[in-house]
MIDO-878824 format. One record per residue (C-alpha): z, x, y; residue number from 1. Coordinates in pm, 1 decimal, always signed. Layout:
N
+----------+----------+----------+-----+
|        z |        x |        y | num |
+----------+----------+----------+-----+
|        Z |        X |        Y | NUM |
...
+----------+----------+----------+-----+
! end
This chain:
159
+----------+----------+----------+-----+
|        z |        x |        y | num |
+----------+----------+----------+-----+
|     +0.0 |     +0.0 |     +0.0 |   1 |
|    -87.8 |   +129.6 |   +343.7 |   2 |
|   +201.1 |   +204.4 |   +575.5 |   3 |
|   +185.2 |     +4.0 |   +895.5 |   4 |
|   +413.8 |    +32.2 |  +1193.6 |   5 |
|   +362.8 |   -236.1 |  +1457.0 |   6 |
|   +472.1 |   -120.0 |  +1799.0 |   7 |
|   +452.6 |   -342.4 |  +2098.3 |   8 |
|   +309.0 |   -133.7 |  +2380.0 |   9 |
|   +322.7 |   -364.6 |  +2670.7 |  10 |
|   +245.8 |   -696.2 |  +2816.5 |  11 |
|    -91.6 |   -770.3 |  +2963.8 |  12 |
|    -42.5 |   -901.0 |  +3312.3 |  13 |
|   -280.9 |  -1101.1 |  +3517.8 |  14 |
|   -221.7 |  -1079.2 |  +3887.8 |  15 |
|   -353.9 |  -1384.2 |  +4065.9 |  16 |
|   -388.9 |  -1426.7 |  +4438.3 |  17 |
|   -188.7 |  -1735.2 |  +4540.4 |  18 |
|   -492.1 |  -1909.1 |  +4682.3 |  19 |
|   -803.7 |  -1843.4 |  +4473.9 |  20 |
|  -1114.7 |  -1830.6 |  +4683.5 |  21 |
|  -1414.8 |  -2019.5 |  +4556.4 |  22 |
|  -1719.3 |  -1819.6 |  +4650.7 |  23 |
|  -2061.1 |  -1983.3 |  +4656.8 |  24 |
|  -2334.3 |  -1798.2 |  +4476.9 |  25 |
|  -2557.3 |  -1813.1 |  +4783.0 |  26 |
|  -2892.6 |  -1719.6 |  +4639.7 |  27 |
|  -2861.4 |  -1869.6 |  +4292.8 |  28 |
|  -2721.5 |  -2203.1 |  +4185.7 |  29 |
|  -2456.6 |  -2285.5 |  +4442.3 |  30 |
|  -2186.9 |  -2257.7 |  +4173.6 |  31 |
|  -1834.2 |  -2150.6 |  +4259.2 |  32 |
|  -1782.7 |  -1795.7 |  +4131.7 |  33 |
|  -1451.5 |  -1657.6 |  +4009.4 |  34 |
|  -1450.9 |  -1279.7 |  +3966.6 |  35 |
|  -1210.0 |  -1121.7 |  +3717.8 |  36 |
|  -1182.4 |   -742.7 |  +3688.1 |  37 |
|   -945.6 |   -505.1 |  +3515.9 |  38 |
|   -795.3 |   -385.5 |  +3189.1 |  39 |
|  -1070.9 |   -347.1 |  +2933.7 |  40 |
|   -827.8 |   -422.7 |  +2650.7 |  41 |
|   -797.2 |   -780.2 |  +2777.2 |  42 |
|  -1155.7 |   -838.3 |  +2881.0 |  43 |
|  -1289.8 |   -963.4 |  +2545.2 |  44 |
|  -1026.6 |  -1237.6 |  +2518.8 |  45 |
|  -1048.0 |  -1330.2 |  +2887.1 |  46 |
|  -1426.4 |  -1351.0 |  +2855.4 |  47 |
|  -1386.8 |  -1601.3 |  +2568.3 |  48 |
|  -1155.9 |  -1810.4 |  +2786.7 |  49 |
|  -1406.6 |  -1788.0 |  +3071.4 |  50 |
|  -1686.8 |  -1915.5 |  +2845.4 |  51 |
|  -1477.3 |  -2214.7 |  +2739.0 |  52 |
|  -1381.1 |  -2287.2 |  +3098.5 |  53 |
|  -1744.6 |  -2282.0 |  +3212.5 |  54 |
|  -1841.8 |  -2520.6 |  +2928.5 |  55 |
|  -1618.3 |  -2787.7 |  +3078.9 |  56 |
|  -1669.9 |  -2692.2 |  +3445.3 |  57 |
|  -2043.2 |  -2680.8 |  +3502.4 |  58 |
|  -2002.7 |  -2615.6 |  +3875.6 |  59 |
|  -1809.2 |  -2292.2 |  +3814.9 |  60 |
|  -1910.7 |  -1945.6 |  +3707.1 |  61 |
|  -1656.5 |  -1689.7 |  +3585.5 |  62 |
|  -1761.2 |  -1325.8 |  +3583.9 |  63 |
|  -1537.8 |  -1095.2 |  +3374.0 |  64 |
|  -1565.3 |   -718.0 |  +3415.4 |  65 |
|  -1369.0 |   -492.1 |  +3183.5 |  66 |
|  -1277.5 |   -170.3 |  +3361.2 |  67 |
|   -920.5 |    -46.1 |  +3404.9 |  68 |
|   -597.9 |   -185.0 |  +3544.5 |  69 |
|   -629.5 |    +34.3 |  +3853.5 |  70 |
|   -989.6 |    -62.4 |  +3922.8 |  71 |
|   -911.8 |   -428.9 |  +3869.0 |  72 |
|   -624.9 |   -416.7 |  +4114.8 |  73 |
|   -836.1 |   -230.5 |  +4370.4 |  74 |
|  -1110.5 |   -492.7 |  +4335.1 |  75 |
|   -850.9 |   -760.5 |  +4408.1 |  76 |
|   -724.3 |   -579.3 |  +4717.3 |  77 |
|  -1079.2 |   -509.6 |  +4838.5 |  78 |
|  -1174.4 |   -876.6 |  +4801.9 |  79 |
|  -1421.7 |   -808.6 |  +4520.9 |  80 |
|  -1220.1 |  -1004.6 |  +4260.9 |  81 |
|   -993.7 |  -1307.6 |  +4264.5 |  82 |
|   -806.7 |  -1206.4 |  +3946.9 |  83 |
|   -705.3 |   -859.4 |  +3829.7 |  84 |
|   -625.2 |   -799.9 |  +3462.0 |  85 |
|   -359.3 |   -535.8 |  +3411.7 |  86 |
|   -216.3 |   -381.7 |  +3096.6 |  87 |
|    +82.4 |   -238.5 |  +3278.9 |  88 |
|   +327.8 |   -324.2 |  +3552.8 |  89 |
|   +205.3 |   -314.6 |  +3907.2 |  90 |
|   +314.4 |     +1.2 |  +4090.5 |  91 |
|   +514.4 |     +9.2 |  +4412.1 |  92 |
|   +211.9 |   +161.1 |  +4587.2 |  93 |
|    -11.5 |   -123.0 |  +4467.0 |  94 |
|   +242.3 |   -384.0 |  +4582.0 |  95 |
|   +245.9 |   -215.4 |  +4921.3 |  96 |
|   -135.0 |   -222.0 |  +4942.3 |  97 |
|   -141.0 |   -593.1 |  +4855.8 |  98 |
|   +128.7 |   -662.5 |  +5113.6 |  99 |
|    -65.7 |   -469.7 |  +5380.0 | 100 |
|   -368.9 |   -692.3 |  +5307.6 | 101 |
|   -154.5 |  -1006.4 |  +5328.1 | 102 |
|   -204.2 |  -1087.7 |  +4961.7 | 103 |
|    +65.2 |  -1285.0 |  +4784.2 | 104 |
|    +56.6 |  -1201.3 |  +4413.7 | 105 |
|   +159.3 |  -1405.6 |  +4112.8 | 106 |
|   +205.8 |  -1233.0 |  +3776.7 | 107 |
|   +115.2 |  -1424.6 |  +3460.7 | 108 |
|   +167.4 |  -1255.0 |  +3123.8 | 109 |
|   -106.3 |  -1369.4 |  +2886.8 | 110 |
|    -32.0 |  -1165.2 |  +2576.7 | 111 |
|   +103.2 |   -850.4 |  +2423.1 | 112 |
|    -78.8 |   -550.8 |  +2287.6 | 113 |
|    +27.5 |   -376.6 |  +1969.6 | 114 |
|    -68.4 |    -72.6 |  +1772.2 | 115 |
|    -82.2 |    -56.8 |  +1394.9 | 116 |
|    -29.1 |   +293.3 |  +1263.4 | 117 |
|   -193.5 |   +359.7 |   +928.9 | 118 |
|   -155.9 |   +683.1 |   +733.6 | 119 |
|   -307.9 |   +805.9 |   +411.7 | 120 |
|   -130.9 |   +684.2 |    +95.0 | 121 |
|    -83.7 |  +1056.4 |    +17.2 | 122 |
|   +125.0 |  +1107.1 |   +333.3 | 123 |
|   +497.7 |  +1084.4 |   +246.8 | 124 |
|   +597.1 |   +990.6 |   +604.4 | 125 |
|   +720.0 |   +630.4 |   +583.7 | 126 |
|   +882.4 |   +585.0 |   +923.0 | 127 |
|   +824.0 |   +709.1 |  +1276.1 | 128 |
|  +1029.6 |   +651.7 |  +1588.0 | 129 |
|   +861.4 |   +536.1 |  +1906.0 | 130 |
|   +933.2 |   +880.2 |  +2055.3 | 131 |
|   +757.9 |  +1051.0 |  +1761.2 | 132 |
|   +456.4 |   +821.2 |  +1800.0 | 133 |
|   +438.4 |   +905.6 |  +2170.5 | 134 |
|   +447.9 |  +1277.5 |  +2094.3 | 135 |
|   +183.9 |  +1245.9 |  +1822.2 | 136 |
|    -58.0 |  +1066.0 |  +2056.4 | 137 |
|    +25.6 |  +1296.4 |  +2349.9 | 138 |
|    -56.4 |  +1600.2 |  +2135.9 | 139 |
|   +298.2 |  +1739.7 |  +2157.5 | 140 |
|   +316.9 |  +1706.4 |  +1779.3 | 141 |
|     +4.0 |  +1829.9 |  +1607.6 | 142 |
|   +131.4 |  +1878.0 |  +1253.0 | 143 |
|   +287.9 |  +1625.9 |  +1014.5 | 144 |
|   +569.0 |  +1872.6 |   +935.3 | 145 |
|   +702.8 |  +1805.0 |  +1287.9 | 146 |
|   +791.0 |  +1450.0 |  +1175.7 | 147 |
|   +905.1 |  +1529.8 |   +822.4 | 148 |
|   +568.3 |  +1532.9 |   +651.2 | 149 |
|   +345.6 |  +1794.0 |   +488.6 | 150 |
|   +213.5 |  +2101.4 |   +667.5 | 151 |
|   -113.2 |  +1934.5 |   +764.9 | 152 |
|   -276.3 |  +1868.7 |  +1101.8 | 153 |
|   -243.6 |  +1527.8 |  +1264.9 | 154 |
|   -559.1 |  +1344.0 |  +1364.6 | 155 |
|   -493.4 |  +1044.3 |  +1590.0 | 156 |
|   -783.5 |   +802.1 |  +1606.0 | 157 |
|   -799.7 |   +497.3 |  +1830.0 | 158 |
|  -1063.1 |   +261.2 |  +1957.5 | 159 |
+----------+----------+----------+-----+
! end
């Protein structure tokens, strides 16, 4: 049986401007456009929700762009998005930028991300602490013997 360790990494936050602005698509159909930008890890799910929303709201168009939490937030502050998807807490600097622009933010958690760690059935390591996992992925630990395993290199693979 494969060894799996589920570790909750964080909560995906969506930061919504208190008053969403409906923007007309001037040269196309006259639909209201809602622009969503941010954390790529959330973009697939948010895009599915956007498709369902547009199916029942023919006068609306939702454009989802998967980038990064920082880019999504900057798009919100710059007025290039009405919703920013974030996979981390908003920083003090970002809150200050939003405040300077007169934006009132609302945070809405929409899910949690997790990591499943899978090792070879030949690897005798059966448990890892969160600190060990951090060090493995940060490259501080590069050999399984550093966490009680065999003298073999660690190869961390992620999507």
